[in-house]
The first five atom37 places (N, CA, C, CB, O) and aatype in JSON, in Angstrom:
{
  "aatype": [19, 5, 10, 19, 6, 15, 7, 7, 7, 10, 19, 5, 0, 7, 6, 15, 10, 1, 10, 15, 4, 15, 19, 15, 7, 3, 16, 13, 6, 3, 18, 0, 9, 7, 17, 13, 1, 5, 0, 14, 7, 11, 7, 1, 6, 7, 9, 15, 4, 9, 15, 2, 15, 3, 7, 3, 9, 1, 18, 0, 3, 13, 0, 11, 3, 1, 13, 16, 19, 15, 15, 3, 15, 0, 15, 15, 16, 16, 18, 10, 6, 9, 8, 2, 10, 11, 14, 6, 3, 16, 0, 19, 18, 18, 4, 7, 7, 14, 1, 15, 15, 18, 15, 7, 14, 18, 18, 4, 5, 12, 13, 17, 14, 8, 6, 0, 3, 8, 17, 7, 5, 7, 16, 5, 19, 16, 19, 15, 15],
  "atom_mask": [
    [1, 1, 1, 1, 1],
    [1, 1, 1, 1, 1],
    [1, 1, 1, 1, 1],
    [1, 1, 1, 1, 1],
    [1, 1, 1, 1, 1],
    [1, 1, 1, 1, 1],
    [1, 1, 1, 0, 1],
    [1, 1, 1, 0, 1],
    [1, 1, 1, 0, 1],
    [1, 1, 1, 1, 1],
    [1, 1, 1, 1, 1],
    [1, 1, 1, 1, 1],
    [1, 1, 1, 1, 1],
    [1, 1, 1, 0, 1],
    [1, 1, 1, 1, 1],
    [1, 1, 1, 1, 1],
    [1, 1, 1, 1, 1],
    [1, 1, 1, 1, 1],
    [1, 1, 1, 1, 1],
    [1, 1, 1, 1, 1],
    [1, 1, 1, 1, 1],
    [1, 1, 1, 1, 1],
    [1, 1, 1, 1, 1],
    [1, 1, 1, 1, 1],
    [1, 1, 1, 0, 1],
    [1, 1, 1, 1, 1],
    [1, 1, 1, 1, 1],
    [1, 1, 1, 1, 1],
    [1, 1, 1, 1, 1],
    [1, 1, 1, 1, 1],
    [1, 1, 1, 1, 1],
    [1, 1, 1, 1, 1],
    [1, 1, 1, 1, 1],
    [1, 1, 1, 0, 1],
    [1, 1, 1, 1, 1],
    [1, 1, 1, 1, 1],
    [1, 1, 1, 1, 1],
    [1, 1, 1, 1, 1],
    [1, 1, 1, 1, 1],
    [1, 1, 1, 1, 1],
    [1, 1, 1, 0, 1],
    [1, 1, 1, 1, 1],
    [1, 1, 1, 0, 1],
    [1, 1, 1, 1, 1],
    [1, 1, 1, 1, 1],
    [1, 1, 1, 0, 1],
    [1, 1, 1, 1, 1],
    [1, 1, 1, 1, 1],
    [1, 1, 1, 1, 1],
    [1, 1, 1, 1, 1],
    [1, 1, 1, 1, 1],
    [1, 1, 1, 1, 1],
    [1, 1, 1, 1, 1],
    [1, 1, 1, 1, 1],
    [1, 1, 1, 0, 1],
    [1, 1, 1, 1, 1],
    [1, 1, 1, 1, 1],
    [1, 1, 1, 1, 1],
    [1, 1, 1, 1, 1],
    [1, 1, 1, 1, 1],
    [1, 1, 1, 1, 1],
    [1, 1, 1, 1, 1],
    [1, 1, 1, 1, 1],
    [1, 1, 1, 1, 1],
    [1, 1, 1, 1, 1],
    [1, 1, 1, 1, 1],
    [1, 1, 1, 1, 1],
    [1, 1, 1, 1, 1],
    [1, 1, 1, 1, 1],
    [1, 1, 1, 1, 1],
    [1, 1, 1, 1, 1],
    [1, 1, 1, 1, 1],
    [1, 1, 1, 1, 1],
    [1, 1, 1, 1, 1],
    [1, 1, 1, 1, 1],
    [1, 1, 1, 1, 1],
    [1, 1, 1, 1, 1],
    [1, 1, 1, 1, 1],
    [1, 1, 1, 1, 1],
    [1, 1, 1, 1, 1],
    [1, 1, 1, 1, 1],
    [1, 1, 1, 1, 1],
    [1, 1, 1, 1, 1],
    [1, 1, 1, 1, 1],
    [1, 1, 1, 1, 1],
    [1, 1, 1, 1, 1],
    [1, 1, 1, 1, 1],
    [1, 1, 1, 1, 1],
    [1, 1, 1, 1, 1],
    [1, 1, 1, 1, 1],
    [1, 1, 1, 1, 1],
    [1, 1, 1, 1, 1],
    [1, 1, 1, 1, 1],
    [1, 1, 1, 1, 1],
    [1, 1, 1, 1, 1],
    [1, 1, 1, 0, 1],
    [1, 1, 1, 0, 1],
    [1, 1, 1, 1, 1],
    [1, 1, 1, 1, 1],
    [1, 1, 1, 1, 1],
    [1, 1, 1, 1, 1],
    [1, 1, 1, 1, 1],
    [1, 1, 1, 1, 1],
    [1, 1, 1, 0, 1],
    [1, 1, 1, 1, 1],
    [1, 1, 1, 1, 1],
    [1, 1, 1, 1, 1],
    [1, 1, 1, 1, 1],
    [1, 1, 1, 1, 1],
    [1, 1, 1, 1, 1],
    [1, 1, 1, 1, 1],
    [1, 1, 1, 1, 1],
    [1, 1, 1, 1, 1],
    [1, 1, 1, 1, 1],
    [1, 1, 1, 1, 1],
    [1, 1, 1, 1, 1],
    [1, 1, 1, 1, 1],
    [1, 1, 1, 1, 1],
    [1, 1, 1, 1, 1],
    [1, 1, 1, 0, 1],
    [1, 1, 1, 1, 1],
    [1, 1, 1, 0, 1],
    [1, 1, 1, 1, 1],
    [1, 1, 1, 1, 1],
    [1, 1, 1, 1, 1],
    [1, 1, 1, 1, 1],
    [1, 1, 1, 1, 1],
    [1, 1, 1, 1, 1],
    [1, 1, 1, 1, 1]
  ],
  "atom_positions": [
    [[-0.13, -0.21, -20.8], [-0.65, -0.09, -19.42], [-2.24, -0.15, -19.69], [-0.12, 1.36, -18.62], [-2.88, 0.51, -20.51]],
    [[-2.72, -1.15, -18.76], [-4.45, -1.23, -18.77], [-4.78, -0.91, -17.51], [-5.19, -2.72, -19.12], [-4.12, -1.3, -16.55]],
    [[-5.97, -0.1, -17.4], [-6.42, 0.16, -16.3], [-8.03, -0.14, -16.35], [-5.99, 1.53, -15.96], [-8.77, 0.24, -17.25]],
    [[-8.41, -0.92, -15.17], [-9.74, -1.42, -15.23], [-10.48, -0.94, -13.87], [-9.72, -3.05, -15.42], [-10.09, -1.34, -12.77]],
    [[-11.5, -0.12, -14.02], [-12.18, 0.33, -12.75], [-13.48, -0.63, -12.4], [-12.66, 1.94, -12.92], [-14.15, -1.16, -13.29]],
    [[-13.69, -0.75, -11.22], [-14.83, -1.43, -10.66], [-15.34, -0.92, -9.47], [-14.56, -2.73, -10.45], [-14.59, -0.19, -8.83]],
    [[-16.66, -1.17, -8.96], [-17.11, -0.86, -7.66], [-18.1, 0.25, -7.6], [0.0, 0.0, 0.0], [-18.56, 0.66, -6.53]],
    [[-18.45, 0.77, -8.84], [-19.53, 1.6, -8.71], [-20.85, 1.18, -8.69], [0.0, 0.0, 0.0], [-21.05, -0.03, -8.78]],
    [[-21.89, 2.02, -8.59], [-23.35, 1.54, -8.4], [-24.21, 2.65, -7.84], [0.0, 0.0, 0.0], [-23.86, 3.83, -7.75]],
    [[-25.43, 2.11, -7.45], [-26.6, 3.02, -7.06], [-26.36, 2.83, -5.44], [-28.3, 2.49, -7.72], [-26.38, 1.75, -4.85]],
    [[-26.15, 3.93, -4.93], [-26.32, 3.92, -3.27], [-27.04, 5.07, -2.88], [-24.92, 3.95, -2.42], [-27.37, 6.02, -3.59]],
    [[-27.29, 4.86, -1.49], [-28.12, 5.95, -0.8], [-27.18, 7.08, -0.18], [-29.04, 5.28, 0.41], [-26.09, 6.82, 0.34]],
    [[-27.65, 8.23, -0.29], [-26.83, 9.39, 0.61], [-26.38, 9.0, 1.82], [-27.63, 10.63, 0.95], [-27.12, 8.29, 2.5]],
    [[-25.29, 9.32, 2.23], [-24.72, 8.9, 3.51], [-24.03, 7.55, 3.52], [0.0, 0.0, 0.0], [-23.37, 7.18, 4.5]],
    [[-24.2, 6.83, 2.45], [-23.34, 5.4, 2.46], [-21.85, 5.77, 2.03], [-24.01, 4.16, 1.28], [-21.45, 6.9, 1.75]],
    [[-21.15, 4.65, 2.02], [-19.99, 4.76, 1.71], [-19.75, 3.81, 0.44], [-19.21, 4.52, 2.88], [-20.62, 2.99, 0.17]],
    [[-18.42, 3.92, -0.48], [-18.39, 3.09, -1.56], [-16.77, 3.07, -1.8], [-19.36, 3.65, -2.83], [-16.06, 4.07, -1.68]],
    [[-16.35, 1.88, -2.12], [-14.92, 1.83, -2.63], [-14.73, 1.42, -4.09], [-14.11, 0.86, -1.78], [-15.17, 0.38, -4.58]],
    [[-14.1, 2.29, -4.68], [-13.9, 2.02, -6.27], [-12.58, 1.49, -6.11], [-13.99, 3.39, -7.4], [-11.84, 1.77, -5.17]],
    [[-12.26, 0.58, -7.22], [-11.18, -0.04, -7.44], [-10.58, 0.3, -8.87], [-11.45, -1.39, -7.22], [-11.36, 0.55, -9.79]],
    [[-9.28, 0.31, -9.07], [-8.69, 0.45, -10.24], [-7.42, -0.61, -10.42], [-8.3, 1.91, -10.33], [-6.39, -0.51, -9.76]],
    [[-7.61, -1.48, -11.25], [-6.68, -2.65, -11.33], [-5.68, -2.16, -12.47], [-7.49, -4.14, -11.7], [-6.07, -1.69, -13.54]],
    [[-4.39, -2.33, -12.12], [-3.4, -1.84, -13.04], [-2.66, -2.95, -13.7], [-2.46, -0.94, -12.36], [-2.3, -3.83, -12.92]],
    [[-2.35, -3.11, -14.88], [-1.48, -4.35, -15.47], [-0.75, -3.67, -16.63], [-2.46, -5.76, -16.06], [-1.19, -2.7, -17.23]],
    [[0.31, -4.22, -16.87], [1.19, -4.04, -18.09], [2.3, -3.26, -17.76], [0.0, 0.0, 0.0], [3.14, -3.04, -18.64]],
    [[2.47, -2.76, -16.5], [3.71, -2.04, -15.95], [4.03, -2.26, -14.42], [3.52, -0.52, -16.18], [3.19, -2.8, -13.71]],
    [[5.18, -1.86, -13.92], [5.45, -1.91, -12.55], [4.6, -1.18, -11.74], [6.68, -1.52, -12.29], [4.68, 0.04, -11.71]],
    [[3.67, -1.88, -10.98], [2.75, -1.19, -10.18], [3.45, -0.45, -9.17], [1.79, -2.07, -9.6], [2.96, 0.64, -8.86]],
    [[4.46, -0.82, -8.62], [5.14, -0.18, -7.31], [5.76, 1.11, -7.96], [6.41, -1.25, -6.49], [6.06, 2.04, -7.21]],
    [[5.95, 1.2, -9.17], [6.57, 2.47, -9.76], [5.62, 3.35, -10.51], [7.68, 2.11, -10.71], [6.0, 4.33, -11.15]],
    [[4.23, 2.92, -10.4], [3.46, 3.8, -11.25], [2.73, 4.72, -10.23], [2.44, 2.98, -12.23], [2.86, 4.7, -9.01]],
    [[1.9, 5.58, -11.02], [1.18, 6.58, -10.26], [-0.51, 6.67, -10.88], [2.07, 8.11, -10.44], [-0.8, 6.66, -12.07]],
    [[-1.22, 6.72, -10.03], [-2.78, 6.77, -10.36], [-3.38, 7.87, -9.94], [-3.57, 5.71, -9.79], [-3.2, 8.25, -8.79]],
    [[-4.16, 8.54, -10.79], [-5.02, 9.48, -10.5], [-6.5, 9.33, -10.55], [0.0, 0.0, 0.0], [-6.91, 8.74, -11.55]],
    [[-7.26, 9.66, -9.82], [-8.8, 9.54, -9.89], [-9.34, 10.72, -10.34], [-9.47, 9.2, -8.59], [-8.86, 11.82, -10.06]],
    [[-10.49, 10.52, -11.14], [-11.14, 11.86, -11.78], [-12.76, 11.38, -11.77], [-10.45, 12.27, -13.59], [-13.12, 10.21, -11.69]],
    [[-13.54, 12.38, -11.87], [-14.88, 11.97, -12.18], [-15.5, 13.0, -13.09], [-15.7, 11.78, -10.91], [-14.99, 14.12, -13.11]],
    [[-16.54, 12.76, -13.84], [-17.3, 13.63, -14.72], [-18.66, 13.43, -14.33], [-17.08, 13.36, -16.2], [-19.23, 12.36, -14.55]],
    [[-19.22, 14.41, -13.78], [-20.82, 14.65, -13.52], [-21.56, 14.86, -14.88], [-21.1, 16.07, -12.54], [-20.9, 15.27, -15.83]],
    [[-22.9, 14.61, -15.05], [-23.5, 15.04, -16.14], [-23.34, 16.34, -16.39], [-24.69, 14.77, -16.12], [-23.33, 17.1, -15.42]],
    [[-23.18, 16.85, -17.66], [-23.07, 18.18, -18.04], [-22.03, 18.81, -17.56], [0.0, 0.0, 0.0], [-22.02, 20.03, -17.71]],
    [[-20.94, 18.18, -16.88], [-19.84, 18.96, -16.43], [-18.69, 18.44, -17.13], [-19.64, 18.94, -14.94], [-18.82, 17.53, -17.95]],
    [[-17.31, 19.09, -16.79], [-16.21, 18.61, -17.39], [-15.46, 17.6, -16.19], [0.0, 0.0, 0.0], [-15.84, 17.54, -15.02]],
    [[-14.54, 16.98, -16.66], [-13.77, 16.06, -15.89], [-13.0, 16.76, -14.88], [-12.89, 15.28, -16.72], [-12.3, 17.74, -15.15]],
    [[-13.11, 16.29, -13.73], [-12.36, 17.02, -12.43], [-11.57, 15.95, -11.67], [-13.5, 17.76, -11.31], [-12.04, 14.85, -11.38]],
    [[-10.31, 16.37, -11.36], [-9.44, 15.44, -10.53], [-9.81, 15.53, -9.21], [0.0, 0.0, 0.0], [-10.09, 16.59, -8.64]],
    [[-9.81, 14.13, -8.57], [-10.21, 13.95, -7.17], [-8.83, 13.72, -6.27], [-11.28, 12.65, -7.06], [-8.61, 14.41, -5.27]],
    [[-8.03, 12.79, -6.68], [-7.0, 12.55, -5.91], [-5.92, 11.86, -6.84], [-7.44, 11.73, -4.71], [-6.15, 11.46, -7.98]],
    [[-4.68, 11.79, -6.15], [-3.57, 11.25, -6.92], [-2.61, 10.31, -5.99], [-2.75, 12.49, -7.55], [-2.24, 10.77, -4.91]],
    [[-2.3, 9.29, -6.29], [-1.12, 8.55, -5.37], [-0.28, 7.97, -6.3], [-1.61, 7.34, -4.3], [-0.63, 7.3, -7.27]],
    [[1.09, 8.33, -5.89], [2.37, 7.93, -6.47], [2.78, 6.75, -5.72], [3.44, 9.04, -6.42], [3.11, 6.91, -4.54]],
    [[2.82, 5.45, -6.3], [3.15, 4.33, -5.5], [4.59, 4.23, -5.19], [2.71, 3.14, -6.13], [4.95, 3.55, -4.23]],
    [[5.51, 4.9, -6.0], [6.92, 4.81, -5.65], [7.36, 5.59, -4.44], [7.7, 5.24, -6.76], [8.3, 5.13, -3.8]],
    [[6.84, 6.62, -4.08], [7.25, 7.3, -2.86], [6.23, 7.63, -1.87], [7.87, 8.48, -3.18], [6.53, 8.25, -0.85]],
    [[4.85, 7.19, -2.15], [3.61, 7.31, -1.28], [3.13, 8.77, -1.41], [0.0, 0.0, 0.0], [2.24, 9.16, -0.65]],
    [[3.62, 9.55, -2.27], [2.89, 10.89, -2.43], [1.47, 10.92, -2.68], [3.43, 11.6, -3.49], [1.05, 10.46, -3.75]],
    [[0.72, 11.37, -1.88], [-0.65, 11.47, -2.09], [-1.39, 12.89, -2.11], [-1.2, 10.69, -1.11], [-1.13, 13.68, -1.21]],
    [[-2.17, 13.18, -2.97], [-2.67, 14.57, -3.13], [-4.23, 14.43, -3.34], [-1.93, 15.35, -4.42], [-4.73, 13.5, -3.96]],
    [[-4.87, 15.37, -2.8], [-6.32, 15.64, -2.99], [-6.83, 17.01, -3.53], [-6.95, 15.45, -1.72], [-6.26, 18.06, -3.22]],
    [[-7.86, 16.96, -4.32], [-8.38, 18.19, -4.61], [-8.93, 18.66, -3.3], [-9.39, 18.16, -5.73], [-9.13, 17.95, -2.32]],
    [[-9.18, 20.01, -3.42], [-9.7, 20.79, -2.09], [-11.02, 20.02, -1.64], [-10.09, 22.53, -2.41], [-11.12, 19.62, -0.48]],
    [[-12.04, 19.82, -2.6], [-13.26, 19.41, -2.21], [-13.26, 17.94, -1.72], [-14.18, 19.63, -3.29], [-14.24, 17.52, -1.11]],
    [[-12.15, 17.1, -1.98], [-12.12, 15.67, -1.68], [-11.44, 15.44, -0.46], [-11.49, 14.9, -2.72], [-11.43, 14.28, -0.05]],
    [[-10.77, 16.45, 0.31], [-9.94, 16.23, 1.57], [-10.51, 15.53, 2.7], [-9.53, 17.44, 2.09], [-9.89, 14.81, 3.49]],
    [[-12.0, 15.85, 2.69], [-12.73, 15.45, 4.02], [-13.28, 13.93, 3.7], [-14.11, 16.61, 4.43], [-13.11, 13.12, 4.62]],
    [[-13.81, 13.53, 2.71], [-14.61, 12.42, 2.29], [-13.88, 11.43, 1.39], [-15.8, 12.93, 1.61], [-14.42, 10.33, 1.27]],
    [[-12.88, 11.63, 0.81], [-12.28, 10.66, -0.09], [-11.01, 10.14, 0.48], [-12.04, 11.25, -1.44], [-10.28, 10.84, 1.17]],
    [[-10.76, 8.92, 0.17], [-9.46, 8.26, 0.59], [-8.98, 7.5, -0.34], [-9.52, 7.48, 1.74], [-9.72, 6.67, -0.88]],
    [[-7.55, 7.66, -0.72], [-6.99, 6.78, -1.85], [-5.9, 5.87, -1.25], [-6.36, 7.69, -3.07], [-5.19, 6.25, -0.32]],
    [[-5.81, 4.85, -1.73], [-4.83, 3.77, -1.2], [-4.23, 2.95, -2.33], [-5.55, 2.76, -0.21], [-4.8, 3.0, -3.42]],
    [[-3.16, 2.22, -2.19], [-2.8, 1.22, -3.14], [-2.42, -0.23, -2.42], [-1.58, 1.79, -3.98], [-1.93, -0.31, -1.29]],
    [[-2.68, -1.17, -3.11], [-2.42, -2.38, -2.58], [-1.27, -3.15, -3.75], [-3.97, -3.18, -2.34], [-1.67, -3.55, -4.84]],
    [[-0.1, -3.25, -3.39], [0.92, -3.76, -4.44], [0.67, -5.31, -4.64], [2.52, -3.49, -3.94], [1.02, -5.84, -5.69]],
    [[0.06, -6.03, -3.63], [0.13, -7.39, -3.81], [-1.06, -7.61, -4.96], [-0.09, -8.21, -2.33], [-0.9, -8.52, -5.78]],
    [[-2.18, -6.83, -5.02], [-3.04, -7.05, -5.92], [-2.95, -6.09, -7.18], [-4.25, -7.02, -5.28], [-3.82, -6.15, -8.06]],
    [[-2.03, -5.32, -7.26], [-1.95, -4.12, -8.15], [-3.11, -3.24, -8.56], [-1.45, -4.55, -9.3], [-3.41, -2.87, -9.7]],
    [[-3.72, -2.97, -7.42], [-5.1, -2.16, -7.46], [-4.84, -1.13, -6.45], [-6.52, -3.07, -7.08], [-4.31, -1.26, -5.35]],
    [[-5.35, 0.06, -7.07], [-5.54, 1.29, -6.24], [-7.15, 1.58, -6.06], [-4.76, 2.6, -7.01], [-7.99, 1.43, -6.95]],
    [[-7.41, 2.04, -4.67], [-8.69, 2.35, -4.43], [-9.02, 3.64, -3.94], [-9.14, 1.51, -3.65], [-8.21, 4.32, -3.31]],
    [[-10.17, 4.0, -4.2], [-10.79, 5.28, -3.87], [-11.96, 4.9, -3.02], [-11.21, 6.14, -5.15], [-12.88, 4.27, -3.54]],
    [[-12.01, 5.24, -1.77], [-12.98, 5.2, -0.84], [-13.73, 6.51, -0.81], [-12.41, 4.85, 0.44], [-13.14, 7.59, -0.72]],
    [[-15.05, 6.4, -0.89], [-15.86, 7.74, -0.79], [-16.92, 7.6, 0.48], [-16.75, 8.04, -2.32], [-17.81, 6.75, 0.59]],
    [[-16.62, 8.53, 1.31], [-17.56, 8.33, 2.61], [-18.64, 9.48, 2.53], [-16.64, 8.45, 4.15], [-18.59, 10.51, 1.85]],
    [[-19.62, 9.05, 3.39], [-20.8, 10.07, 3.28], [-21.42, 10.59, 1.92], [-20.36, 11.26, 3.94], [-21.73, 11.76, 1.73]],
    [[-21.54, 9.62, 1.07], [-21.86, 9.94, -0.26], [-23.01, 11.09, -0.47], [-22.27, 8.64, -0.91], [-24.0, 11.02, 0.25]],
    [[-22.92, 12.04, -1.35], [-23.98, 12.95, -1.42], [-24.52, 12.75, -2.86], [-23.52, 14.44, -1.08], [-23.88, 12.09, -3.68]],
    [[-25.79, 13.36, -3.16], [-26.15, 13.26, -4.67], [-25.33, 14.1, -5.58], [-27.6, 13.66, -4.89], [-25.35, 13.89, -6.79]],
    [[-24.67, 14.98, -5.1], [-23.65, 15.69, -6.0], [-22.63, 14.87, -6.4], [-23.02, 16.84, -5.38], [-22.09, 15.11, -7.48]],
    [[-22.2, 13.78, -5.62], [-21.14, 12.9, -6.1], [-21.54, 12.01, -7.17], [-20.62, 12.12, -5.04], [-20.82, 11.04, -7.41]],
    [[-22.73, 12.22, -7.92], [-22.94, 11.28, -8.95], [-22.47, 11.65, -10.06], [-24.16, 10.97, -9.14], [-22.68, 12.78, -10.5]],
    [[-21.68, 10.67, -10.77], [-20.77, 10.9, -11.74], [-20.23, 9.67, -12.27], [-19.77, 11.73, -11.27], [-20.57, 8.62, -11.74]],
    [[-19.31, 9.66, -13.4], [-18.64, 8.49, -13.83], [-17.23, 8.8, -13.28], [-18.73, 8.22, -15.45], [-16.65, 9.87, -13.47]],
    [[-16.75, 7.79, -12.59], [-15.5, 7.85, -11.94], [-14.43, 7.11, -12.65], [-15.61, 7.37, -10.6], [-14.55, 5.91, -12.86]],
    [[-13.27, 7.86, -13.08], [-12.2, 7.3, -13.9], [-10.81, 7.07, -13.16], [-11.99, 8.24, -15.06], [-10.45, 7.92, -12.35]],
    [[-10.16, 6.17, -13.36], [-8.71, 6.23, -12.99], [-7.9, 6.51, -14.22], [-8.23, 4.91, -12.33], [-8.2, 5.96, -15.27]],
    [[-6.87, 7.34, -14.14], [-5.85, 7.53, -15.1], [-4.39, 7.5, -14.6], [0.0, 0.0, 0.0], [-4.08, 7.62, -13.42]],
    [[-3.61, 7.35, -15.52], [-2.2, 7.44, -15.29], [-1.29, 7.73, -16.33], [0.0, 0.0, 0.0], [-1.71, 7.87, -17.48]],
    [[0.21, 7.85, -15.99], [1.13, 8.31, -17.21], [1.45, 7.33, -18.06], [2.39, 8.87, -16.84], [1.12, 6.18, -17.77]],
    [[2.05, 7.57, -19.08], [2.45, 6.7, -20.06], [3.2, 5.32, -19.55], [3.33, 7.51, -20.95], [2.94, 4.2, -19.98]],
    [[4.04, 5.57, -18.69], [4.59, 4.45, -18.19], [5.19, 4.76, -16.65], [5.67, 3.95, -19.22], [5.16, 5.89, -16.16]],
    [[5.67, 3.73, -16.04], [6.02, 3.96, -14.58], [7.42, 4.7, -14.6], [6.08, 2.5, -13.7], [7.97, 4.97, -13.53]],
    [[7.92, 5.0, -15.67], [9.06, 5.87, -15.63], [8.66, 7.44, -15.23], [9.77, 5.8, -17.06], [9.42, 8.23, -14.69]],
    [[7.44, 7.67, -15.58], [6.8, 8.97, -15.0], [6.13, 8.78, -13.86], [5.88, 9.6, -15.87], [5.53, 9.74, -13.36]],
    [[6.12, 7.55, -13.28], [5.4, 7.58, -12.06], [5.81, 8.41, -10.81], [0.0, 0.0, 0.0], [4.98, 8.84, -10.01]],
    [[7.13, 8.6, -10.68], [7.38, 9.49, -9.42], [7.02, 11.1, -9.72], [9.05, 9.35, -8.97], [6.97, 11.96, -8.84]],
    [[6.81, 11.28, -10.99], [6.5, 12.88, -11.3], [4.98, 13.18, -11.75], [7.51, 13.42, -12.59], [4.57, 14.31, -11.99]],
    [[4.35, 12.21, -11.81], [2.85, 12.27, -12.42], [2.09, 13.1, -11.42], [2.08, 10.71, -12.61], [1.62, 14.16, -11.82]],
    [[1.93, 12.75, -10.19], [1.1, 13.49, -9.38], [1.51, 14.95, -9.28], [1.06, 12.88, -8.08], [0.65, 15.83, -9.32]],
    [[2.72, 15.21, -9.17], [3.35, 16.42, -8.83], [3.18, 17.35, -10.02], [4.84, 16.21, -8.46], [2.86, 18.53, -9.89]],
    [[3.41, 16.73, -11.25], [3.71, 17.85, -12.42], [2.64, 17.67, -13.44], [5.25, 17.69, -13.21], [2.56, 18.53, -14.32]],
    [[1.76, 16.6, -13.45], [0.77, 16.32, -14.52], [-0.81, 16.11, -14.04], [1.27, 15.02, -15.24], [-1.79, 16.39, -14.74]],
    [[-0.85, 15.59, -12.78], [-2.24, 15.42, -12.37], [-2.63, 16.81, -11.74], [-2.43, 14.15, -11.32], [-1.75, 17.47, -11.17]],
    [[-3.96, 17.28, -11.82], [-5.0, 16.62, -12.47], [-5.31, 16.92, -14.12], [-6.17, 16.98, -11.64], [-6.37, 16.64, -14.68]],
    [[-4.14, 17.55, -14.73], [-4.6, 18.15, -16.0], [-4.43, 17.02, -17.14], [-3.72, 19.54, -16.34], [-4.75, 17.28, -18.29]],
    [[-3.96, 15.89, -16.82], [-3.61, 15.1, -17.97], [-3.44, 13.59, -17.53], [-2.3, 15.68, -18.64], [-3.07, 13.29, -16.4]],
    [[-3.69, 12.79, -18.4], [-3.28, 11.26, -18.21], [-3.27, 10.63, -19.53], [-4.3, 10.41, -17.25], [-4.12, 10.89, -20.39]],
    [[-2.22, 9.72, -19.7], [-2.06, 9.14, -20.93], [-2.84, 7.77, -20.98], [-0.58, 8.98, -21.21], [-3.15, 7.31, -22.08]],
    [[-3.13, 7.21, -19.99], [-3.97, 6.06, -19.92], [-5.2, 6.21, -19.16], [-3.27, 5.01, -19.39], [-5.15, 6.82, -18.1]],
    [[-6.34, 5.7, -19.6], [-7.61, 5.84, -18.88], [-8.23, 4.45, -18.83], [-8.58, 6.9, -19.57], [-8.12, 3.65, -19.76]],
    [[-8.96, 4.17, -17.56], [-9.88, 3.09, -17.51], [-11.31, 3.46, -18.28], [0.0, 0.0, 0.0], [-11.53, 4.57, -18.78]],
    [[-11.99, 2.64, -18.29], [-13.28, 2.75, -18.88], [-14.42, 3.56, -18.16], [-13.71, 1.45, -19.07], [-15.46, 3.93, -18.7]],
    [[-14.05, 3.76, -16.85], [-15.08, 4.6, -15.94], [-15.96, 3.61, -15.34], [0.0, 0.0, 0.0], [-16.19, 2.53, -15.87]],
    [[-16.47, 3.98, -14.19], [-17.53, 3.27, -13.37], [-18.57, 4.1, -12.91], [-16.98, 2.62, -12.19], [-18.21, 5.12, -12.31]],
    [[-19.65, 3.93, -13.03], [-20.81, 5.08, -12.67], [-21.21, 4.88, -11.16], [-22.31, 4.92, -13.7], [-21.39, 3.77, -10.65]],
    [[-21.31, 5.94, -10.6], [-21.68, 6.14, -9.24], [-23.02, 7.08, -9.26], [-20.42, 6.82, -8.43], [-23.08, 8.21, -9.74]],
    [[-23.97, 6.45, -8.72], [-25.4, 7.14, -8.67], [-25.8, 7.2, -7.2], [-26.6, 6.29, -9.56], [-25.95, 6.14, -6.58]],
    [[-26.0, 8.46, -6.56], [-26.2, 8.57, -5.3], [-27.64, 9.24, -5.13], [-25.07, 9.3, -4.7], [-27.84, 10.4, -5.48]],
    [[-28.58, 8.46, -4.59], [-29.88, 8.89, -4.5], [-30.12, 9.42, -3.09], [-30.82, 7.8, -4.86], [-29.52, 8.96, -2.12]],
    [[-31.04, 10.45, -3.01], [-31.19, 11.33, -1.8], [-32.34, 10.61, -0.95], [-31.59, 12.95, -2.22], [-32.71, 11.08, 0.12]]
  ]
}
């Protein structure tokens, strides 16, 4: 499985951004994707998870108001929209997923946000005040 993020950049506080995670190498409709971020000097934290097989969506408590996750099977891409960006959102954002689509239906429920077997390269989001 290959995961490739895109969409990061330098934005002003209050703006919105949409990050993309392109998935290849497995059946997208049965796969699950978790979104994570790592701010400077901090550990990696889970943001959201979406299971494409059953539509199960989960958010970390801090992400419930300003983050939206979605998937587009036509393009095999999962998106993370971030609204009303704040300087504290500055981080490298990663998508991650299970070893294969076989674990897709269980990944968000049983493994996210603690682990992922495949990771994207990360995309930098920098929010200026």
